[in-house]
N, C-alpha and C positions, 0 to 999 in steps of 0.2 A: 510640421514636414513636410507632414501621415496625412493628413486631413487636406489641404493644397495639391497632393498625389492624385487624390480621390479626386479628388474635385473638378481638376485637368481633366480625367480622363473619364471622368461619368459626361467632362460636356463636350469628349473626344468617341466618345458613344452614344451623344444625344446629338450629335452634324450631321446633315442635310449633305448628301450622294454632292449637289453644287459641291459643297466645298472642299472634300475630296478630291474630287475634282483639280479646283484649283490649285491645295495643296503644292500637289502630283504635276501640276505644268510649270505650280514654279520652282520649284523644285528641279528635273529635266534644266526648265529654261537657264537658274544657273548652273550644272552641273558641265552643264553646255560650250561658256562661256571662259574661254578661256586666253590668257597670256600674250597675247603676238610681235614676235621682237620687230615684223615689217615695216619703213618707214609711214605714212600714211599722206596724203599725198591725195590734196582743195580740189586734183578733178578726177580720182576714183577710180587712177590707179589705172583708169583711158588712157588704150596712146594713142590718141588727136592727129590730123594728120598732119607734118605740118610744115608748111613751104618754104621751098629751099630756093639762093643765090647762084645762078654756074657764071653767069657773066655779067654782062651790060654794055650799052654798043650807040653811040664812042663812050667815051666813057671819063667825057672833055666838050661840055655841052656848056650856051647860055640863057639864063631862066627863058621862057616861054617855051624852049624848045623840045621838040618829042627823045628822049632816050627809050632804047626801049632795054627791057629788063628777060632773060631770059632764067626755066628754072626750074622745079618741078613742082607741081601742084597750088603753083602760083590762079587757078581760080578763085578757091578757097582764100585765095587776100582779102581784105578788108579797107589795110592800109600802105598805105607802103611812101616811107621819108628816104631822103639826104638828108641827110644831117637830121635836123631833132626837125625839119621843115617838108609837113605832110603835103607832098605832089599827088597831084589829081591824074588821076587812070584815066586812057582813054581809051584804050582795048583791051580783051581782060581774055587767056586764054589756058591750057592749061599749062606751058612751059613759059607762054610771057606777056610779058604785063608792057605799053604801047600810050608813054608816059610823058608829063610836059614838064619841067624843073622852076621848080618857082622862082621865084624872085628877090626870095629870101637870102639863097643860098648866097654864101662868099669868100667862103675857104672851100679845097678838103676835105670831106667828109663821110664817112660808112652808109651806108644802101641800109635802109634798116625790111622789110615788113612783114604788118600783124593779118592773124588770117583769127575766120571765122572761131576758129576753135583755144582763139589767145594764145598761140603760137606766134614767141619773136624770131626770129633770124635773120642777122646780122653777115651780109654783107661785108667784108675785112680784104678778102686778096688785095682790090686794086679802092684806093680810094675813086670816088667822083671830083675831078675840078674844077669847080662852074668858069666861064670863058666870063672876062666883063670886061663893060667897056669905058 
């Protein structure tokens, strides 16, 4: 056992400076790692803007008709859906979207927006009701 310790001490005394620096850096890095109890987010805890809907006018329209969606951060909107059907966006501002009602909407539905930052908002205050002929 004493022989093994002497060989280890001999090797440590002969190690070049860069080996010592690496060992010190690894020790410092390992001691700086602490267990965090914070929940990890796939978005790295950055608060990206959420597009929100505050109103829809009119709340009932025929397929192909235009509807104005009011809200906040709507200029970041990538997709807007009535139910599960994607709408075509005509005009877009920070507070309003003008969209065409999809032909497939056949029942009262929630309106949802998805923005460039992969944030989703569902407007559930009032359901959109399609006018079917």
